[in-house]
KOLMARGU-237703 format. One record per atom (N, C-alpha, C, O): x, y, z; residue in three letters. Coordinates in steps of 0.02 Angstrom, whole numbers, plus 50000, padded with zeros to 5 digits. Example, Ala and Ser with C-alpha at 12.3 -4.5 7.8 and 13.67 -1.06 7.14 Angstrom:
BEGIN
506604971650390ALA 506154977550390ALA 506604983550390ALA 507124983450423ALA 506424988850354SER 506844994750357SER 506455000250394SER 506705005750402SER 
end
This chain:
BEGIN
610296508647224UNK 610056506047288UNK 609706499347279UNK 609306498547232UNK 609846494647321UNK 609496488347318UNK 608766489347337UNK 608616493147382UNK 608326485947302UNK 607616486647315UNK 607366480247346UNK 607336475147312UNK 607176480247410UNK 606956474147443UNK 606316471347413UNK 606166465547422UNK 605946475447377UNK 605326472947348UNK 605476468147291UNK 605026464947265UNK 606116467647272UNK 606286462947219UNK 606426455947245UNK 606536451447204UNK 606426454847310UNK 606556448247337UNK 605966443647323UNK 605396445847316UNK 606126437247319UNK 605606432347307UNK 605116432047365UNK 605296433147422UNK 604476430647348UNK 603956430447399UNK 603996424247443UNK 603826424447502UNK 604226418747413UNK 604206412447451UNK 604656412847511UNK 605206415547509UNK 604406410147566UNK 604776409947629UNK 604716416247670UNK 604996416447725UNK 604366421347646UNK 604326427647683UNK 603936426947747UNK 604116429747799UNK 603386423147745UNK 602986422347805UNK 603386418547858UNK 603336420047918UNK 603776413647836UNK 604196409947883UNK 604706414647915UNK 604836414147975UNK 604996419247875UNK 605476424047902UNK 605136428647952UNK 605426430248004UNK 604526430847937UNK 604176435447981UNK 604046432348049UNK 604046435748100UNK 603926425748050UNK 603766422348112UNK 604376418948144UNK 604306415348193UNK 604966420148115UNK 605566416748140UNK 605716418848212UNK 605576424548230UNK 605986414348252UNK 606156416048321UNK 606716421048324UNK 607136421348278UNK 606736425048377UNK 607266430048382UNK 607926426848402UNK 608456429648386UNK 607906421248435UNK 608516417948454UNK 608746413348398UNK 608336410648360UNK 609406412448392UNK 609666408248340UNK 609466400948352UNK 609326398848408UNK 609436397248297UNK 609266390148300UNK 609816386348336UNK 610386388748340UNK 609666380348362UNK 610186376248394UNK 610776375348347UNK 610696374148287UNK 611376375948375UNK 611976375948334UNK 612116369248301UNK 612056364048333UNK 612296369548237UNK 612606363848204UNK 613356365248204UNK 613566371048211UNK 613746360048196UNK 614466360948203UNK 614846358348142UNK 614586354348103UNK 615456360848135UNK 615896358448082UNK 616236352048106UNK 616826352048123UNK 615856346848107UNK 616106340348132UNK 616386336348074UNK 616016332648040UNK 617036337048061UNK 617366333448008UNK 617546326348030UNK 617656325048089UNK 617566321747982UNK 617716314747997UNK 618446313047985UNK 618736309048022UNK 618756316047933UNK 619436314247915UNK 619936316347969UNK 619856321648000UNK 620446312247979UNK 620936313548032UNK 621346319848019UNK 621616322748066UNK 621386322047956UNK 621776328047943UNK 621476334147979UNK 621836338947994UNK 620836333747992UNK 620506339348026UNK 620536338748102UNK 620236342648139UNK 620896333748125UNK 620996332848197UNK 621696334948219UNK 621886334048277UNK 622076337848172UNK 622746340148189UNK 622696345748241UNK 622286350348234UNK 623106345348292UNK 623086350348346UNK 623246357348318UNK 623716358148279UNK 622856362148338UNK 622936369248319UNK 622756370448245UNK 622896375948219UNK 622466365648212UNK 622246366848143UNK 621636371548142UNK 621196370948184UNK 621626376048095UNK 621056380648090UNK 620966383048018UNK 621426382547977UNK 620376385748005UNK 620216388547940UNK 620206396147945UNK 619986398947994UNK 620456399347893UNK 620446406647889UNK 620546408747817UNK 620656404547774UNK 620516415247804UNK 620676417747738UNK 621416419147734UNK 621706422147779UNK 621736417047680UNK 622446418347670UNK 622566425947670UNK 622206429747637UNK 623076428047706UNK 623196435247714UNK 623396438647648UNK 623326444747642UNK 623636434847600UNK 623836437747536UNK 623306437047483UNK 623126441947449UNK 623046430947475UNK 622566429647420UNK 621836430447443UNK 621396431047401UNK 621716430447508UNK 621046430547537UNK 620636424447516UNK 620016424647517UNK 620976419147498UNK 620656412747482UNK 620586408647546UNK 621036408847588UNK 620036405047556UNK 619976400847616UNK 620516395447617UNK 620636392047566UNK 620846394647674UNK 621376389647681UNK 621306386047747UNK 621006388547795UNK 621596380047750UNK 621656376247812UNK 622376377047833UNK 622836374847798UNK 622496380047891UNK 623166381447913UNK 623356376847971UNK 622986376148019UNK 623946373747965UNK 624176368748013UNK 624906369848029UNK 625266372947990UNK 625136367348086UNK 625836367648105UNK 626246362748064UNK 626066356948057UNK 626806365248038UNK 627296361048002UNK 627976362448033UNK 628386366048005UNK 628086359448091UNK 628706360948128UNK 628686367948155UNK 628256369648195UNK 629156372048133UNK 629196379048156UNK 628776383748113UNK 628756389748126UNK 628446381048063UNK 628066385248017UNK 627326383448018UNK 627136378048040UNK 626916388147994UNK 626206386747983UNK 626096386247908UNK 626286390747870UNK 625786380847886UNK 625656379847815UNK 624936381447800UNK 624486379347837UNK 624816385047746UNK 624146386647723UNK 623966382047665UNK 624266382547611UNK 623486377547675UNK 623286372747624UNK 622626374947595UNK 622136375947631UNK 622606375847528UNK 621966377447497UNK 621496371547504UNK 621716365847513UNK 620856372947500UNK 620366367647509UNK 620426362347454UNK 620346356447466UNK 620576364547392UNK 620656359747338UNK 621266355247349UNK 621246349347334UNK 621806358147376UNK 622396354047390UNK 622256349147446UNK 622516343547445UNK 621856351047496UNK 621666346447549UNK 621256340647521UNK 621366334847537UNK 620776342347478UNK 620356337247448UNK 620776332247407UNK 620686326247412UNK 621246334947367UNK 621656330647324UNK 622136326447364UNK 622206320447353UNK 622486329647412UNK 623006326047450UNK 622726320547494UNK 623056315547506UNK 622106321447518UNK 621836316647567UNK 621236312847540UNK 620856309747578UNK 621146313047474UNK 620636308947442UNK 619926310547464UNK 619526306047473UNK 619776316947473UNK 619106319047493UNK 618716320847430UNK 618836326047400UNK 618256316447409UNK 617886317447347UNK 617336322547353UNK 617146324447408UNK 617066324847295UNK 616546330047295UNK 615926328147335UNK 615596332447365UNK 615756321547335UNK 615146319347370UNK 615276317847444UNK 614806316447481UNK 615896318247465UNK 616076316747535UNK 615776322147581UNK 615816328047564UNK 615486320347637UNK 615216325347684UNK 615746330547705UNK 615576336347716UNK 616376328347712UNK 616896333147730UNK 616996338347676UNK 617136344147692UNK 616926336447613UNK 616986341247558UNK 616436346447561UNK 616546352347549UNK 615826344147577UNK 615266348847582UNK 615356353447643UNK 615166359347640UNK 615656350747697UNK 615796355047754UNK 616306360447737UNK 616266366047761UNK 616806358547695UNK 617286363547674UNK 616946369247635UNK 617136375047642UNK 616446367447594UNK 616076372647559UNK 615726377247609UNK 615696383347598UNK 615456374347663UNK 615116378447713UNK 615616382847751UNK 615466388547769UNK 616226380147763UNK 616736384147796UNK 616906390247753UNK 616966395847779UNK 616966389247687UNK 617126394847643UNK 616596400247648UNK 616766406247648UNK 615956398347652UNK 615426403347659UNK 615446406547728UNK 615336412547735UNK 615596402547779UNK 615586405147848UNK 616126410147862UNK 616056414447905UNK 616686409847824UNK 617236414447836UNK 617066421647814UNK 617466426247824UNK 616476422547786UNK 616226429347774UNK 615966432447838UNK 615866438547841UNK 615856428447889UNK 615546430847951UNK 615996430348012UNK 615906434048060UNK 616496425948010UNK 616966425148066UNK 617676424848037UNK 617766422747980UNK 618156426848076UNK 618846427348050UNK 619196420548050UNK 619596419148005UNK 619066416448099UNK 619376409848102UNK 618856404648123UNK 618376406248158UNK 618966398548101UNK 618526392948118UNK 618976387048134UNK 619456385648099UNK 618806383548188UNK 619156377448205UNK 618686371548195UNK 618076372148205UNK 618946365748173UNK 618516359848168UNK 618146358748234UNK 618446358848288UNK 617496357748230UNK 617086356948289UNK 616716363248310UNK 616266362948352UNK 616916369048282UNK 616566375248298UNK 615856375148272UNK 615696371548225UNK 615426379248303UNK 614746379848280UNK 614716383348213UNK 615106388048200UNK 614276381148169UNK 614166384448106UNK 613826391148119UNK 613326391348156UNK 614066396648091UNK 613756403248104UNK 613016403148087UNK 612796400248038UNK 612636406448130UNK 611906406448122UNK 611676409848057UNK 611116408648035UNK 612106414148028UNK 611926417147963UNK 611776411847911UNK 611346412847867UNK 612126406047915UNK 612026400647866UNK 611456396047886UNK 611246391947845UNK 611196396747947UNK 610676392247970UNK 609986395447969UNK 609526392747938UNK 609916401048001UNK 609246404148004UNK 609256411647988UNK 608746415047995UNK 609836414247967UNK 609876421247947UNK 610026426148002UNK 610176431947988UNK 609996424048066UNK 610156428548121UNK 610916429748123UNK 611296425748098UNK 611116435148154UNK 611826436848159UNK 612156432748213UNK 611876431548267UNK 612766430648200UNK 613136426648248UNK 613576430848294UNK 613856428348343UNK 613646437248279UNK 614076441648318UNK 613666445748367UNK 613076446848358UNK 614006448148420UNK 613656451348476UNK 613586458848465UNK 614006462048433UNK 613056461548493UNK 612966468748496UNK 612856470648569UNK 612746466348612UNK 612876477148582UNK 612796479648651UNK 612096482648659UNK 611736484048611UNK 611906483648722UNK 611246486448737UNK 611146493348705UNK 610596495048684UNK 611686497348702UNK 611606504048674UNK 611456503948599UNK 611176508748573UNK 611646498548565UNK 611466498048494UNK 610716496948486UNK 610396499848442UNK 610446492748529UNK 609716491548527UNK 609336497848548UNK 608816499548519UNK 609606501348598UNK 609276507548620UNK 609286512748564UNK 608796516348554UNK 609836513148527UNK 609876517848472UNK 609396516048416UNK 609086520448386UNK 609316509548403UNK 608846507448351UNK 608136509148371UNK 607736511348330UNK 607976507948435UNK 607296509648458UNK 607186517248455UNK 606646519548437UNK 607706521048473UNK 607646528348470UNK 607546530748399UNK 607156535248386UNK 607906527748352UNK 607846529748282UNK 607136528448256UNK 606846532548221UNK 606866522648275UNK 606186521048254UNK 605676525648288UNK 605196527848258UNK 605796527148353UNK 605346531548389UNK 605326538448358UNK 604796541348348UNK 605916541148341UNK 605956547748309UNK 605606547448241UNK 605256552148222UNK 605706541848206UNK 605376541148141UNK 604616541048147UNK 604256543848106UNK 604376537748200UNK 603646537448210UNK 603366544348228UNK 602836546348203UNK 603726548048271UNK 603506554748289UNK 603506559248228UNK 603046563248217UNK 604036558648186UNK 604076562648126UNK 603506560848078UNK 603216565248046UNK 603346554548075UNK 602796552248032UNK 602126555148055UNK 601706557048015UNK 602046555348121UNK 601426558148149UNK 601376565648135UNK 600826568248121UNK 601936569148139UNK 601926576548132UNK 602056578848061UNK 601936584648044UNK 602316574248021UNK 602476576047952UNK 603136579647943UNK 603246582847892UNK 603576579247994UNK 604226582547988UNK 604726579148035UNK 604536575048077UNK 605366580948026UNK 605886578448071UNK 606256572648041UNK 606026569447993UNK 606846571248069UNK 607276565848045UNK 607716563348101UNK 607916567248145UNK 607866556848100UNK 608306553848150UNK 608996552648123UNK 609436550548160UNK 609106554048059UNK 609726551848027UNK 610346555348053UNK 610886552548053UNK 610276561648076UNK 610856565348098UNK 610956565248174UNK 611386568748200UNK 610566561248210UNK 610626560948282UNK 611126555648304UNK 611206550548271UNK 611476557148360UNK 611966552348386UNK 611606546648421UNK 611006546948435UNK 611986541348436UNK 611696535648473UNK 611426537748540UNK 610896535648561UNK 611806542048575UNK 611586544348641UNK 610946548348636UNK 610486547448676UNK 610906552748586UNK 610296556748576UNK 609696552348560UNK 609146553548585UNK 609806547248519UNK 609266542748501UNK 609026538748561UNK 608426537848571UNK 609506536348601UNK 609326532548661UNK 608926536748709UNK 608436534448739UNK 609136543048718UNK 608766547548763UNK 608066549048735UNK 607586549348773UNK 608026549948671UNK 607386551248639UNK 606896545548650UNK 606296546648662UNK 607146539448646UNK 606716533548655UNK 606426533248726UNK 605896530448736UNK 606796536148775UNK 606566535848845UNK 606196542148866UNK 605936542548922UNK 606156547148822UNK 605806553348839UNK 605056552148846UNK 604746549248801UNK 604746554148903UNK 604036552848914UNK 603586555448859UNK 603106552148838UNK 603736561548834UNK 603316564348782UNK 603376560248717UNK 602886559148683UNK 603986558148702UNK 604086553948643UNK 603716547448650UNK 603396545148602UNK 603756544348710UNK 603406538048721UNK 602656538848711UNK 602326534548682UNK 602386544448735UNK 601676545648727UNK 601476546248654UNK 600976543548632UNK 601886549948616UNK 601726550948545UNK 601826544448506UNK 601476543248457UNK 602316540348528UNK 602416533948495UNK 601806529448506UNK 601596525848461UNK 601536529648567UNK 600926525748581UNK 600356527848536UNK 599976523748511UNK 600296534348524UNK 599786536848478UNK 599926534248407UNK 599466532548370UNK 600566534048390UNK 600756531648323UNK 600576524248314UNK 600406522148259UNK 600606520348368UNK 600416513348363UNK 599696512548339UNK 599546508348297UNK 599256516848366UNK 598556516448345UNK 598486518248272UNK 598116515048235UNK 598826523448251UNK 598796525548181UNK 599086520148135UNK 598826518848082UNK 599646517148158UNK 599956511848119UNK 599476505848111UNK 599416502948058UNK 599146504148166UNK 598676498648163UNK 598136500048110UNK 597946495548073UNK 597896506248108UNK 597396508148057UNK 597696507647987UNK 597376505047941UNK 598316510047980UNK 598646509947915UNK 598736502747890UNK 598686501447830UNK 598856498247936UNK 598976491247918UNK 598326487247915UNK 598326481247901UNK 597766490547929UNK 597126487247927UNK 596996482547984UNK 596616477747977UNK 597316483848042UNK 597226479648101UNK 596686482448146UNK 596656488548155UNK 596246478348175UNK 595746480748222UNK 596066483248286UNK 596646481648300UNK 595696487048325UNK 595976490148386UNK 596246485048434UNK 596746486348468UNK 595926479148438UNK 596156474148486UNK 596786470548464UNK 597046466248500UNK 597046472348406UNK 597676469248382UNK 598246474448379UNK 598726473448342UNK 598176479848417UNK 598706484848418UNK 599366481748442UNK 599906483948422UNK 599326476648484UNK 599926473348508UNK 600336470248452UNK 600936469348459UNK 600006468548395UNK 600366465848338UNK 600866470948311UNK 601406469148289UNK 600666477348313UNK 601116482548289UNK 601736482948333UNK 602296483648308UNK 601636482448399UNK 602196482648446UNK 602676476848432UNK 603286477848432UNK 602406470848421UNK 602826465048407UNK 603226466048342UNK 603816464248339UNK 602896468848291UNK 603246469848228UNK 603796475048235UNK 604336474348207UNK 603656480348273UNK 604176485448285UNK 604756482448324UNK 605336484048310UNK 604616478148373UNK 605146474848410UNK 605586470648363UNK 606196470448371UNK 605266467348314UNK 605646463548265UNK 606106468148226UNK 606696466548214UNK 605846473848205UNK 606236478648166UNK 606816481448208UNK 607366482248183UNK 606676482848272UNK 607206485248317UNK 607756480048322UNK 608346481748318UNK 607566473748331UNK 608066468448338UNK 608536468148277UNK 609136467148284UNK 608246469048218UNK 608656468648157UNK 609076474948148UNK 609666474548131UNK 608786480748160UNK 609146487048150UNK 609676488348203UNK 610126492448192UNK 609636484948259UNK 610156485748311UNK 610836483748283UNK 611346486648302UNK 610856478748239UNK 611486476748209UNK 611746482048161UNK 612346482948154UNK 611286485448128UNK 611496490948085UNK 611796496548126UNK 612266499848105UNK 611506497848186UNK 611796502948230UNK 612506501048252UNK 612936505348256UNK 612616494648265UNK 613296492448283UNK 613776493548225UNK 614346495648235UNK 613546492148165UNK 613956493248106UNK 614066500648094UNK 614606502748074UNK 613546504648106UNK 613616511948100UNK 614176514448145UNK 614576518848126UNK 614216511648205UNK 614736513648252UNK 615426511948225UNK 615886516048230UNK 615506505948196UNK 616146503948169UNK 616336508148108UNK 616916510148100UNK 615856509548065UNK 615986513848007UNK 616176520848030UNK 616596524047999UNK 615856523248083UNK 616026529748110UNK 616746530048134UNK 617066535248127UNK 616996524548161UNK 617696524348183UNK 618166524648122UNK 618696527748125UNK 617966521548067UNK 618366522048005UNK 618376529247981UNK 618896531647958UNK 617806532647984UNK 617786539747964UNK 618236543948009UNK 618556548647985UNK 618256542348074UNK 618676546248120UNK 619426545348104UNK 619816549948112UNK 619606539348081UNK 620306538348059UNK 620456543048001UNK 620986546248000UNK 620006543347954UNK 620106547647896UNK 620136555047917UNK 620546558747891UNK 619706557047962UNK 619716563947986UNK 620376565548022UNK 620656571048014UNK 620626560648061UNK 621276561648094UNK 621836562348044UNK 622286566548052UNK 621816558247991UNK 622326558747939UNK 622306565647906UNK 622836568447891UNK 621726568247895UNK 621676574947864UNK 621976580347910UNK 622296584947886UNK 621866579647975UNK 622156584448021UNK 622916583648024UNK 623276588548038UNK 623166577648013UNK 623886576548015UNK 624256579947958UNK 624856580847962UNK 623896581747906UNK 624226585347851UNK 624526591947876UNK 625066593947854UNK 624166595147921UNK 624426601447949UNK 624996600247998UNK 625476604048001UNK 624946594648036UNK 625466593048086UNK 626126591748051UNK 626656593548077UNK 626116588547992UNK 626726586547958UNK 626846590547894UNK 627166588147848UNK 626586596647892UNK 626636600547830UNK 627356602247812UNK 627506603447754UNK 627806602447862UNK 628506604247849UNK 628936598047835UNK 629536598747820UNK 628646592047839UNK 629016585847826UNK 628746582947761UNK 628266579047762UNK 629056584847706UNK 628776583447640UNK 628626576047628UNK 628096574247603UNK 629106571847647UNK 629016564747634UNK 628406561847668UNK 627986558647636UNK 628356563047733UNK 627796560347771UNK 627136563947752UNK 626606560847750UNK 627186570347738UNK 626586574047717UNK 626296571047653UNK 625686570247648UNK 626726569447605UNK 626496566447542UNK 626186559547555UNK 625696557647523UNK 626486555847601UNK 626216549247617UNK 625516549847649UNK 625076545847635UNK 625436554847692UNK 624776556047722UNK 624266557847667UNK 623706555447668UNK 624476562047620UNK 624036564047565UNK 623816557947525UNK 623226557247508UNK 624286553447510UNK 624106547447472UNK 623636543047513UNK 623176540047485UNK 623756542547577UNK 623336538347620UNK 622626541147624UNK 622146537347621UNK 622566547747630UNK 621906550947630UNK 621546549547564UNK 620956547647564UNK 621906550447508UNK 621596549447443UNK 621356542247434UNK 620826541047404UNK 621736537447459UNK 621546530447453UNK 620996528547501UNK 620596524047486UNK 620956531847558UNK 620476529947610UNK 619776532647598UNK 619286529547616UNK 619736538547567UNK 619086541847559UNK 618576537647521UNK 618016537047545UNK 618736534647463UNK 618226530847427UNK 617956524847465UNK 617346524047468UNK 618376520547495UNK 618086514847531UNK 617686516847593UNK 617176513647608UNK 617896522047629UNK 617516524247687UNK 616836527047664UNK 616326525747695UNK 616836530747610UNK 616216533347583UNK 615746527647562UNK 615136528047574UNK 616016522447533UNK 615596516747513UNK 615296513247574UNK 614716511047571UNK 615666512747628UNK 615396509947690UNK 614816514147715UNK 614286511547733UNK 614906520747715UNK 614376525247739UNK 613756524947695UNK 613196525447720UNK 613856524047630UNK 613286523847585UNK 612856517647597UNK 612256517747585UNK 613166512247620UNK 612776506247634UNK 612336507247696UNK 611776504747699UNK 612596510847746UNK 612186512647803UNK 611616517247781UNK 611046516347802UNK 611776522147739UNK 611266526747715UNK 610736523047675UNK 610146525047675UNK 610936517747641UNK 610466513747602UNK 609936510647647UNK 609346510547631UNK 610156508047704UNK 609676505147752UNK 609236510547781UNK 608636509647787UNK 609526516247799UNK 609136521847827UNK 608586523947779UNK 608016525047799UNK 608766524547716UNK 608286526847666UNK 607726521647656UNK 607146523547646UNK 607906515247660UNK 607406510047646UNK 606946508747706UNK 606376506647697UNK 607186510047766UNK 606796508347826UNK 606586514447865UNK 606296513847919UNK 606736520447839UNK 606596526547876UNK 605866527747890UNK 605686530647941UNK 605426525647845UNK 604706526447855UNK 604436520047884UNK 604346515047850UNK 604306520247950UNK 604126514147986UNK 603496510847959UNK 603456504747953UNK 603006514947941UNK 602376512047916UNK 602506507947853UNK 602246502447847UNK 602896510647807UNK 603056506947746UNK 603466500647762UNK 603376495447730UNK 603926501347810UNK 604336495547828UNK 603916489847856UNK 604046484047841UNK 603426491547897UNK 603006486347927UNK 602546483047876UNK 602366477247884UNK 602356486747824UNK 601916483847774UNK 602256478047738UNK 601926473247717UNK 602906478447731UNK 603286473147696UNK 603846470647741UNK 604416470047720UNK 603676469147804UNK 604186467547853UNK 604646461747833UNK 605256462347840UNK 604386456147808UNK 604836450647789UNK 605346452847736UNK 605936451047740UNK 605116456747688UNK 605586459147637UNK 606096463947666UNK 606686463647649UNK 605866468147711UNK 606326472947743UNK 606856469247784UNK 607446471047782UNK 606646464147820UNK 607126460347861UNK 607636456947816UNK 608236456847831UNK 607406454047760UNK 607866450847713UNK 608356455947686UNK 608956454547679UNK 608116461947671UNK 608546467247645UNK 609056469447698UNK 609646470147683UNK 608816470647759UNK 609266472747813UNK 609816467547824UNK 610396469347832UNK 609626461247825UNK 610116455947837UNK 610626455447780UNK 611216454047791UNK 610396456547719UNK 610846456347662UNK 611386461747669UNK 611976460347660UNK 611176467947684UNK 611646473447693UNK 612076472147756UNK 612686473247754UNK 611756469847810UNK 612126468447872UNK 612696463547860UNK 613256464747881UNK 612546458047826UNK 613056452947815UNK 613616455447770UNK 614206454247782UNK 613426459047717UNK 613926461747671UNK 614386466647707UNK 614996466447699UNK 614076471147746UNK 614466476447780UNK 614886473547836UNK 615456475647846UNK 614616468747873UNK 615006465447926UNK 615626462047897UNK 616166462447925UNK 615536458647840UNK 616096455347808UNK 616626460347788UNK 617226459047796UNK 616426466047762UNK 616896471247742UNK 617246474347803UNK 617846475647801UNK 616866475347857UNK 617146478647916UNK 617636474147954UNK 618066476747990UNK 617586467547946UNK 618076463147979UNK 618786464747956UNK 619256463847995UNK 618856466947894UNK 619516468847869UNK 619786474947907UNK 620386475547918UNK 619326479347927UNK 619526485647958UNK 619646485048033UNK 619966489448062UNK 619416479848064UNK 619386479648137UNK 620066480548171UNK 620116484248220UNK 620586477348145UNK 621246478148175UNK 621486485448170UNK 621776488148217UNK 621346488548113UNK 621546495548104UNK 621146500148150UNK 621416504848178UNK 620506498748157UNK 620086502748203UNK 620356502448273UNK 620386507448309UNK 620566496548294UNK 620836495648362UNK 621496499348369UNK 621626502348421UNK 621916498948318UNK 622576502148321UNK 622516509748327UNK 622926512948361UNK 622006512648294UNK 621926519948295UNK 621506522248354UNK 621436528348365UNK 621226517748392UNK 620766519648446UNK 621116524348496UNK 621636522748523UNK 620806530048507UNK 621076534848556UNK 621636539148530UNK 621886543448567UNK 621846538148467UNK 622406542148440UNK 622166549048419UNK 621596549848396UNK 622596553948426UNK 622446560748405UNK 622956562948352UNK 623466559548342UNK 622816568548320UNK 623266571148267UNK 623866574648300UNK 623866580648310UNK 624366570648316UNK 624956573348350UNK 625586570748316UNK 625566565848279UNK 626136574048329UNK 626776572148301UNK 627086566748346UNK 627296568148402UNK 627126560548321UNK 627426555148360UNK 627616549448314UNK 627356548748259UNK 628076545348337UNK 628296539548297UNK 627726534448290UNK 627676531048239UNK 627306534048341UNK 626736529348338UNK 626246531448283UNK 626006527248245UNK 626116537848279UNK 625666540448227UNK 625966539148158UNK 625616537148112UNK 626616540248151UNK 626946539148087UNK 626876531848066UNK 626766530448007UNK 626956527248113UNK 626876520148097UNK 626166518648076UNK 626046514748030UNK 625676521648111UNK 624976520348094UNK 624816522948025UNK 624426519847988UNK 625106528648006UNK 624996531347939UNK 625246526247888UNK 624896524847839UNK 625836523647898UNK 626116518847850UNK 625706512347849UNK 625586509447796UNK 625496510047908UNK 625076504047911UNK 624416505147874UNK 624166500647840UNK 624136511047883UNK 623496512647851UNK 623586512947775UNK 623156510547738UNK 624126515947753UNK 624256516247681UNK 624306509247652UNK 623996507847600UNK 624686504847684UNK 624756497947659UNK 624076494447659UNK 623926490647613UNK 623666495747709UNK 623016492547714UNK 622566494547656UNK 622286490247622UNK 622486501047644UNK 622026503247591UNK 622296501647522UNK 621916500047477UNK 622966502047513UNK 623256500447448UNK 623156493047431UNK 623076491247373UNK 623166488847482UNK 623106481647471UNK 622376479547461UNK 622216475647416UNK 621926482247503UNK 621236479847502UNK 620796483547452UNK 620266480947433UNK 621006489447430UNK 620586493247385UNK 620996495547324UNK 621066501547311UNK 621256490647286UNK 621686492447229UNK 621316496447176UNK 621616500547142UNK 620656495347168UNK 620276499147118UNK 620296506547133UNK 620326510747087UNK 620286508247197UNK 620306515247218UNK 621006518147209UNK 621096524247203UNK 621526513647209UNK 622216516147208UNK 622496516947138UNK 623036519647130UNK 622126514547087UNK 622396514747019UNK 622536521746996UNK 623016522946959UNK 622116526547018UNK 622206533446993UNK 622656537547038UNK 622806543247022UNK 622866534547095UNK 623296538247141UNK 624026536747124UNK 624236530947124UNK 624406541747111UNK 625126540847092UNK 625576544747140UNK 626186544647133UNK 
end
């Protein structure tokens, strides 16, 4: 498990006081005319996953590596365009495509997330913290096994709200704050909710990946009399289980590190840095899954040509993206 207490101390106070809104956008404003080609964009190559500049070449799209662009168009290492290409390479961990002139993702500017979440993610984060505070007050209970809906309802429950208010006073004492600064505790919890809301959004996406795996397991019974497809489903399940488990473990890592609110508030800047580190890593990994999650959305374990195609697509996906997991599968 990553230990946030190992992060450097410098800059922590600045992080703690950082605004909740992203900083004014900077843009990928390239100077060279090659970056003004119509429909030109940056993305990861579908085969090598290397950052490339893709442009129209008649009826084809050409993928140009950044080094080939630099060499072909005389863009030296000290050229501002070369440095922007380095930033593009980093930014493609957070967005799937970038066009010249697009805003630089806020992850590279002030650490905030550039992607959107919904109100129910924030409500779930607040509910999880509320349940944690009540458990801390009573010395028992856990929020880890509750659904988003249950957590959101818990956060709005009058009795829970009352007990959370009591917890604020106790937290203020734990943090050594005088009674007239109880509002500081509320502000710090709001900061924690803002950060953990993104983890809730990721939890939802990881849960969809788990549901794909569960559906595949049920399909083994549906296709038990069709040996060829049944074996393919078995291979797909075997390949899918390790990466899905690794995704879930990263969520569990955040839960374990931030589950005790009092401890989280004592080292809030470090906790925020830790949450953002896991958030960015997990978001980058989940972008690979998003098309597959959408394709499986609403599907059930039934006998159909569409399901058969999804099984094959899923097998190709996991075999390609997780070769380490596939080495032992024959």
